C-alpha positions, 0 to 999 in steps of 0.5 A: 769737600775739600780743606785746605791747610794752613802750612806756612809756605817753604822759602827758597834759598838762593843759590849762585853759580861759578858763574853767576858769582862772576857776574855779581864780582864784574858789576861789582868791581866796574865803578873801580876799573872806570874810575881808574881809566878816568884817573889814567887816561884824564891825568896820569901822565903829569902825575908821573912825569914829576914836574910840576905844573906851574905855567912858563913864566911865574919865574924869574932865572938868576945865573949862579956866580962863583961863590954863590950860596941858595942862602946868598941867593935867597936872602938878595932876591926876598930880604923881608922873606925867612931865607929858609922859607924862600931856599925851600922854595927854591929848591922845590920849584928848581927840582934841586937833589941837594943845596950844592949848585955851580958857578953859571947854572940858571936857578928859577926864583918863584914869582913871588920873590921875583922883582917884578912884583 
């Protein structure tokens, strides 16, 4: 007659080879690579161009006269608004580095302050 021993089963440890680690790393990185690829294909060019995404026709233009400042233009196009806010929006819309403007220059005015509204 045979007796069976009730010795505990020996657990084996999982060992990854170099190839297995590379496969596991590739599987873990796949969603990140897919997300970056989607971002580049769907809108990366618009972000890199620094162009505003405002459609054409959403603003009026004003020609700068001799002696005009952005403050004067802001007060003329939006007398009820705070000129500081209007000047800031004009700077942003026209992508001006500062408040220097020249006579004859065309300045875009945000649609919120255009005469059509």
